[in-house]
PDB file as gemmi writes it, atoms N, CA and C in Angstrom:
CRYST1    1.000    1.000    1.000  90.00  90.00  90.00 P 1                      
ATOM      1  N   MET A   1      -6.508 -16.864   6.016  1.00  0.00           N  
ATOM      2  CA  MET A   1      -5.112 -16.792   5.606  1.00  0.00           C  
ATOM      3  C   MET A   1      -4.641 -15.351   5.784  1.00  0.00           C  
ATOM      4  N   GLY A   2      -3.670 -15.129   6.610  1.00  0.00           N  
ATOM      5  CA  GLY A   2      -3.157 -13.789   6.832  1.00  0.00           C  
ATOM      6  C   GLY A   2      -1.946 -13.500   5.963  1.00  0.00           C  
ATOM      7  N   ARG A   3      -1.840 -12.269   5.566  1.00  0.00           N  
ATOM      8  CA  ARG A   3      -0.708 -11.822   4.752  1.00  0.00           C  
ATOM      9  C   ARG A   3      -0.145 -10.569   5.387  1.00  0.00           C  
ATOM     10  N   THR A   4       1.132 -10.379   5.244  1.00  0.00           N  
ATOM     11  CA  THR A   4       1.762  -9.139   5.689  1.00  0.00           C  
ATOM     12  C   THR A   4       2.167  -8.362   4.450  1.00  0.00           C  
ATOM     13  N   ILE A   5       1.628  -7.160   4.327  1.00  0.00           N  
ATOM     14  CA  ILE A   5       1.900  -6.306   3.177  1.00  0.00           C  
ATOM     15  C   ILE A   5       2.556  -5.030   3.683  1.00  0.00           C  
ATOM     16  N   GLU A   6       3.680  -4.676   3.101  1.00  0.00           N  
ATOM     17  CA  GLU A   6       4.365  -3.432   3.443  1.00  0.00           C  
ATOM     18  C   GLU A   6       3.653  -2.284   2.726  1.00  0.00           C  
ATOM     19  N   VAL A   7       3.347  -1.215   3.454  1.00  0.00           N  
ATOM     20  CA  VAL A   7       2.626  -0.074   2.905  1.00  0.00           C  
ATOM     21  C   VAL A   7       3.360   1.207   3.303  1.00  0.00           C  
ATOM     22  N   VAL A   8       3.489   2.125   2.362  1.00  0.00           N  
ATOM     23  CA  VAL A   8       4.014   3.453   2.666  1.00  0.00           C  
ATOM     24  C   VAL A   8       2.849   4.439   2.539  1.00  0.00           C  
ATOM     25  N   ILE A   9       2.764   5.356   3.497  1.00  0.00           N  
ATOM     26  CA  ILE A   9       1.707   6.368   3.487  1.00  0.00           C  
ATOM     27  C   ILE A   9       2.387   7.727   3.452  1.00  0.00           C  
ATOM     28  N   TYR A  10       2.017   8.533   2.467  1.00  0.00           N  
ATOM     29  CA  TYR A  10       2.659   9.839   2.307  1.00  0.00           C  
ATOM     30  C   TYR A  10       1.645  10.864   1.828  1.00  0.00           C  
ATOM     31  N   GLN A  11       1.963  12.132   2.070  1.00  0.00           N  
ATOM     32  CA  GLN A  11       1.061  13.200   1.662  1.00  0.00           C  
ATOM     33  C   GLN A  11       1.413  13.679   0.266  1.00  0.00           C  
ATOM     34  N   GLU A  12       0.371  13.835  -0.549  1.00  0.00           N  
ATOM     35  CA  GLU A  12       0.520  14.361  -1.907  1.00  0.00           C  
ATOM     36  C   GLU A  12      -0.555  15.433  -2.082  1.00  0.00           C  
ATOM     37  N   ASP A  13      -0.123  16.689  -2.135  1.00  0.00           N  
ATOM     38  CA  ASP A  13      -1.046  17.823  -2.162  1.00  0.00           C  
ATOM     39  C   ASP A  13      -1.938  17.755  -0.918  1.00  0.00           C  
ATOM     40  N   ASP A  14      -3.260  17.738  -1.095  1.00  0.00           N  
ATOM     41  CA  ASP A  14      -4.141  17.741   0.077  1.00  0.00           C  
ATOM     42  C   ASP A  14      -4.657  16.345   0.430  1.00  0.00           C  
ATOM     43  N   GLN A  15      -4.117  15.301  -0.190  1.00  0.00           N  
ATOM     44  CA  GLN A  15      -4.531  13.921   0.085  1.00  0.00           C  
ATOM     45  C   GLN A  15      -3.371  13.125   0.664  1.00  0.00           C  
ATOM     46  N   TRP A  16      -3.711  12.075   1.377  1.00  0.00           N  
ATOM     47  CA  TRP A  16      -2.730  11.102   1.839  1.00  0.00           C  
ATOM     48  C   TRP A  16      -2.848   9.865   0.958  1.00  0.00           C  
ATOM     49  N   VAL A  17      -1.723   9.380   0.480  1.00  0.00           N  
ATOM     50  CA  VAL A  17      -1.677   8.222  -0.412  1.00  0.00           C  
ATOM     51  C   VAL A  17      -1.107   7.044   0.360  1.00  0.00           C  
ATOM     52  N   ALA A  18      -1.719   5.890   0.210  1.00  0.00           N  
ATOM     53  CA  ALA A  18      -1.211   4.643   0.779  1.00  0.00           C  
ATOM     54  C   ALA A  18      -0.856   3.737  -0.395  1.00  0.00           C  
ATOM     55  N   GLN A  19       0.398   3.333  -0.475  1.00  0.00           N  
ATOM     56  CA  GLN A  19       0.893   2.518  -1.581  1.00  0.00           C  
ATOM     57  C   GLN A  19       1.457   1.220  -1.033  1.00  0.00           C  
ATOM     58  N   ALA A  20       0.914   0.102  -1.480  1.00  0.00           N  
ATOM     59  CA  ALA A  20       1.459  -1.200  -1.103  1.00  0.00           C  
ATOM     60  C   ALA A  20       2.753  -1.416  -1.869  1.00  0.00           C  
ATOM     61  N   LEU A  21       3.757  -1.922  -1.192  1.00  0.00           N  
ATOM     62  CA  LEU A  21       5.050  -2.155  -1.836  1.00  0.00           C  
ATOM     63  C   LEU A  21       5.171  -3.564  -2.396  1.00  0.00           C  
ATOM     64  N   ASN A  22       4.397  -4.497  -1.876  1.00  0.00           N  
ATOM     65  CA  ASN A  22       4.503  -5.886  -2.298  1.00  0.00           C  
ATOM     66  C   ASN A  22       3.660  -6.213  -3.520  1.00  0.00           C  
ATOM     67  N   VAL A  23       2.560  -5.483  -3.689  1.00  0.00           N  
ATOM     68  CA  VAL A  23       1.645  -5.696  -4.817  1.00  0.00           C  
ATOM     69  C   VAL A  23       1.243  -4.330  -5.358  1.00  0.00           C  
ATOM     70  N   ASP A  24       0.714  -4.308  -6.570  1.00  0.00           N  
ATOM     71  CA  ASP A  24       0.384  -3.049  -7.230  1.00  0.00           C  
ATOM     72  C   ASP A  24      -1.012  -2.575  -6.815  1.00  0.00           C  
ATOM     73  N   VAL A  25      -1.103  -2.078  -5.569  1.00  0.00           N  
ATOM     74  CA  VAL A  25      -2.359  -1.589  -5.021  1.00  0.00           C  
ATOM     75  C   VAL A  25      -2.073  -0.283  -4.285  1.00  0.00           C  
ATOM     76  N   SER A  26      -2.932   0.707  -4.498  1.00  0.00           N  
ATOM     77  CA  SER A  26      -2.808   1.959  -3.761  1.00  0.00           C  
ATOM     78  C   SER A  26      -4.194   2.520  -3.502  1.00  0.00           C  
ATOM     79  N   SER A  27      -4.266   3.458  -2.569  1.00  0.00           N  
ATOM     80  CA  SER A  27      -5.518   4.133  -2.270  1.00  0.00           C  
ATOM     81  C   SER A  27      -5.178   5.467  -1.626  1.00  0.00           C  
ATOM     82  N   PHE A  28      -6.180   6.207  -1.188  1.00  0.00           N  
ATOM     83  CA  PHE A  28      -5.927   7.524  -0.618  1.00  0.00           C  
ATOM     84  C   PHE A  28      -7.031   7.908   0.352  1.00  0.00           C  
ATOM     85  N   GLY A  29      -6.787   8.973   1.108  1.00  0.00           N  
ATOM     86  CA  GLY A  29      -7.774   9.510   2.031  1.00  0.00           C  
ATOM     87  C   GLY A  29      -7.389  10.913   2.444  1.00  0.00           C  
ATOM     88  N   ALA A  30      -8.262  11.563   3.167  1.00  0.00           N  
ATOM     89  CA  ALA A  30      -8.013  12.937   3.617  1.00  0.00           C  
ATOM     90  C   ALA A  30      -7.028  12.984   4.785  1.00  0.00           C  
ATOM     91  N   THR A  31      -6.870  11.862   5.488  1.00  0.00           N  
ATOM     92  CA  THR A  31      -5.943  11.758   6.610  1.00  0.00           C  
ATOM     93  C   THR A  31      -5.144  10.460   6.452  1.00  0.00           C  
ATOM     94  N   PRO A  32      -4.027  10.343   7.185  1.00  0.00           N  
ATOM     95  CA  PRO A  32      -3.300   9.066   7.123  1.00  0.00           C  
ATOM     96  C   PRO A  32      -4.167   7.882   7.561  1.00  0.00           C  
ATOM     97  N   GLU A  33      -5.021   8.100   8.545  1.00  0.00           N  
ATOM     98  CA  GLU A  33      -5.887   7.023   9.025  1.00  0.00           C  
ATOM     99  C   GLU A  33      -6.892   6.598   7.958  1.00  0.00           C  
ATOM    100  N   GLU A  34      -7.454   7.586   7.238  1.00  0.00           N  
ATOM    101  CA  GLU A  34      -8.383   7.258   6.145  1.00  0.00           C  
ATOM    102  C   GLU A  34      -7.659   6.520   5.027  1.00  0.00           C  
ATOM    103  N   ALA A  35      -6.453   6.933   4.715  1.00  0.00           N  
ATOM    104  CA  ALA A  35      -5.666   6.253   3.675  1.00  0.00           C  
ATOM    105  C   ALA A  35      -5.360   4.823   4.095  1.00  0.00           C  
ATOM    106  N   ARG A  36      -5.021   4.618   5.373  1.00  0.00           N  
ATOM    107  CA  ARG A  36      -4.731   3.271   5.881  1.00  0.00           C  
ATOM    108  C   ARG A  36      -5.977   2.390   5.777  1.00  0.00           C  
ATOM    109  N   ALA A  37      -7.135   2.908   6.176  1.00  0.00           N  
ATOM    110  CA  ALA A  37      -8.377   2.132   6.088  1.00  0.00           C  
ATOM    111  C   ALA A  37      -8.728   1.830   4.636  1.00  0.00           C  
ATOM    112  N   ALA A  38      -8.507   2.797   3.747  1.00  0.00           N  
ATOM    113  CA  ALA A  38      -8.830   2.605   2.333  1.00  0.00           C  
ATOM    114  C   ALA A  38      -7.950   1.541   1.694  1.00  0.00           C  
ATOM    115  N   ILE A  39      -6.651   1.543   2.048  1.00  0.00           N  
ATOM    116  CA  ILE A  39      -5.782   0.525   1.430  1.00  0.00           C  
ATOM    117  C   ILE A  39      -6.056  -0.846   2.031  1.00  0.00           C  
ATOM    118  N   GLN A  40      -6.452  -0.883   3.290  1.00  0.00           N  
ATOM    119  CA  GLN A  40      -6.838  -2.166   3.896  1.00  0.00           C  
ATOM    120  C   GLN A  40      -7.984  -2.785   3.101  1.00  0.00           C  
ATOM    121  N   GLU A  41      -8.994  -1.974   2.819  1.00  0.00           N  
ATOM    122  CA  GLU A  41     -10.142  -2.461   2.042  1.00  0.00           C  
ATOM    123  C   GLU A  41      -9.723  -2.842   0.617  1.00  0.00           C  
ATOM    124  N   ALA A  42      -8.897  -2.008  -0.007  1.00  0.00           N  
ATOM    125  CA  ALA A  42      -8.449  -2.289  -1.379  1.00  0.00           C  
ATOM    126  C   ALA A  42      -7.657  -3.595  -1.433  1.00  0.00           C  
ATOM    127  N   LEU A  43      -6.817  -3.830  -0.438  1.00  0.00           N  
ATOM    128  CA  LEU A  43      -6.023  -5.062  -0.413  1.00  0.00           C  
ATOM    129  C   LEU A  43      -6.922  -6.285  -0.189  1.00  0.00           C  
ATOM    130  N   GLU A  44      -7.907  -6.154   0.674  1.00  0.00           N  
ATOM    131  CA  GLU A  44      -8.839  -7.265   0.887  1.00  0.00           C  
ATOM    132  C   GLU A  44      -9.563  -7.617  -0.405  1.00  0.00           C  
ATOM    133  N   LEU A  45     -10.004  -6.603  -1.146  1.00  0.00           N  
ATOM    134  CA  LEU A  45     -10.670  -6.845  -2.432  1.00  0.00           C  
ATOM    135  C   LEU A  45      -9.706  -7.439  -3.453  1.00  0.00           C  
ATOM    136  N   TYR A  46      -8.471  -6.953  -3.468  1.00  0.00           N  
ATOM    137  CA  TYR A  46      -7.454  -7.469  -4.388  1.00  0.00           C  
ATOM    138  C   TYR A  46      -7.263  -8.969  -4.158  1.00  0.00           C  
ATOM    139  N   PHE A  47      -7.137  -9.376  -2.894  1.00  0.00           N  
ATOM    140  CA  PHE A  47      -6.871 -10.778  -2.611  1.00  0.00           C  
ATOM    141  C   PHE A  47      -8.115 -11.647  -2.739  1.00  0.00           C  
ATOM    142  N   GLU A  48      -9.311 -11.059  -2.710  1.00  0.00           N  
ATOM    143  CA  GLU A  48     -10.516 -11.829  -3.036  1.00  0.00           C  
ATOM    144  C   GLU A  48     -10.473 -12.266  -4.493  1.00  0.00           C  
ATOM    145  N   ASP A  49      -9.997 -11.354  -5.370  1.00  0.00           N  
ATOM    146  CA  ASP A  49      -9.909 -11.652  -6.804  1.00  0.00           C  
ATOM    147  C   ASP A  49      -8.694 -12.492  -7.158  1.00  0.00           C  
ATOM    148  N   ALA A  50      -7.649 -12.430  -6.343  1.00  0.00           N  
ATOM    149  CA  ALA A  50      -6.412 -13.159  -6.621  1.00  0.00           C  
ATOM    150  C   ALA A  50      -5.921 -13.836  -5.342  1.00  0.00           C  
ATOM    151  N   PRO A  51      -6.658 -14.824  -4.834  1.00  0.00           N  
ATOM    152  CA  PRO A  51      -6.323 -15.414  -3.531  1.00  0.00           C  
ATOM    153  C   PRO A  51      -4.971 -16.103  -3.486  1.00  0.00           C  
ATOM    154  N   ASP A  52      -4.467 -16.573  -4.620  1.00  0.00           N  
ATOM    155  CA  ASP A  52      -3.186 -17.279  -4.632  1.00  0.00           C  
ATOM    156  C   ASP A  52      -2.052 -16.416  -5.176  1.00  0.00           C  
ATOM    157  N   ALA A  53      -2.250 -15.114  -5.177  1.00  0.00           N  
ATOM    158  CA  ALA A  53      -1.233 -14.207  -5.736  1.00  0.00           C  
ATOM    159  C   ALA A  53       0.077 -14.321  -4.967  1.00  0.00           C  
ATOM    160  N   GLU A  54       1.151 -14.343  -5.717  1.00  0.00           N  
ATOM    161  CA  GLU A  54       2.487 -14.336  -5.115  1.00  0.00           C  
ATOM    162  C   GLU A  54       2.731 -12.970  -4.492  1.00  0.00           C  
ATOM    163  N   ILE A  55       3.311 -12.949  -3.322  1.00  0.00           N  
ATOM    164  CA  ILE A  55       3.601 -11.694  -2.644  1.00  0.00           C  
ATOM    165  C   ILE A  55       5.106 -11.603  -2.414  1.00  0.00           C  
ATOM    166  N   PRO A  56       5.800 -10.822  -3.238  1.00  0.00           N  
ATOM    167  CA  PRO A  56       7.233 -10.665  -2.998  1.00  0.00           C  
ATOM    168  C   PRO A  56       7.448  -9.918  -1.688  1.00  0.00           C  
ATOM    169  N   GLN A  57       8.384 -10.366  -0.893  1.00  0.00           N  
ATOM    170  CA  GLN A  57       8.667  -9.722   0.381  1.00  0.00           C  
ATOM    171  C   GLN A  57       9.656  -8.579   0.200  1.00  0.00           C  
ATOM    172  N   VAL A  58       9.376  -7.479   0.859  1.00  0.00           N  
ATOM    173  CA  VAL A  58      10.256  -6.308   0.832  1.00  0.00           C  
ATOM    174  C   VAL A  58      11.112  -6.380   2.081  1.00  0.00           C  
ATOM    175  N   ARG A  59      12.427  -6.398   1.916  1.00  0.00           N  
ATOM    176  CA  ARG A  59      13.323  -6.475   3.064  1.00  0.00           C  
ATOM    177  C   ARG A  59      14.348  -5.358   2.986  1.00  0.00           C  
ATOM    178  N   GLY A  60      14.631  -4.775   4.113  1.00  0.00           N  
ATOM    179  CA  GLY A  60      15.684  -3.766   4.175  1.00  0.00           C  
ATOM    180  C   GLY A  60      15.393  -2.537   3.339  1.00  0.00           C  
ATOM    181  N   GLY A  61      14.123  -2.193   3.199  1.00  0.00           N  
ATOM    182  CA  GLY A  61      13.766  -1.050   2.373  1.00  0.00           C  
ATOM    183  C   GLY A  61      14.141   0.269   3.032  1.00  0.00           C  
ATOM    184  N   ARG A  62      14.265   1.278   2.214  1.00  0.00           N  
ATOM    185  CA  ARG A  62      14.491   2.628   2.712  1.00  0.00           C  
ATOM    186  C   ARG A  62      13.958   3.608   1.684  1.00  0.00           C  
ATOM    187  N   ILE A  63      13.676   4.784   2.141  1.00  0.00           N  
ATOM    188  CA  ILE A  63      13.161   5.818   1.240  1.00  0.00           C  
ATOM    189  C   ILE A  63      14.333   6.663   0.753  1.00  0.00           C  
ATOM    190  N   GLU A  64      14.408   6.847  -0.543  1.00  0.00           N  
ATOM    191  CA  GLU A  64      15.450   7.667  -1.142  1.00  0.00           C  
ATOM    192  C   GLU A  64      14.825   8.611  -2.144  1.00  0.00           C  
ATOM    193  N   GLU A  65      15.458   9.733  -2.348  1.00  0.00           N  
ATOM    194  CA  GLU A  65      15.036  10.661  -3.387  1.00  0.00           C  
ATOM    195  C   GLU A  65      15.986  10.565  -4.562  1.00  0.00           C  
ATOM    196  N   LEU A  66      15.439  10.490  -5.755  1.00  0.00           N  
ATOM    197  CA  LEU A  66      16.220  10.487  -6.976  1.00  0.00           C  
ATOM    198  C   LEU A  66      15.826  11.697  -7.785  1.00  0.00           C  
ATOM    199  N   HIS A  67      16.789  12.416  -8.296  1.00  0.00           N  
ATOM    200  CA  HIS A  67      16.519  13.570  -9.149  1.00  0.00           C  
ATOM    201  C   HIS A  67      16.832  13.169 -10.576  1.00  0.00           C  
ATOM    202  N   VAL A  68      15.844  13.242 -11.453  1.00  0.00           N  
ATOM    203  CA  VAL A  68      16.033  12.842 -12.856  1.00  0.00           C  
ATOM    204  C   VAL A  68      15.689  13.967 -13.777  1.00  0.00           C  
TER     205      VAL A  68                                                      
END                                                                             
């Protein structure tokens, strides 16, 4: 069963963070490629534990900055 998960990868200090937008899963690595591989593994493990999890679809997303 294949799933499409939207992921944003960004740099935070000296690490790259990969954050899934559809489910509450994130991971990190020293490079964007390592972060991508880490979140791939984390998502596979997440769906092993929750195979029927609902996945809300993200449509028309954009990145914005908010100052609070």
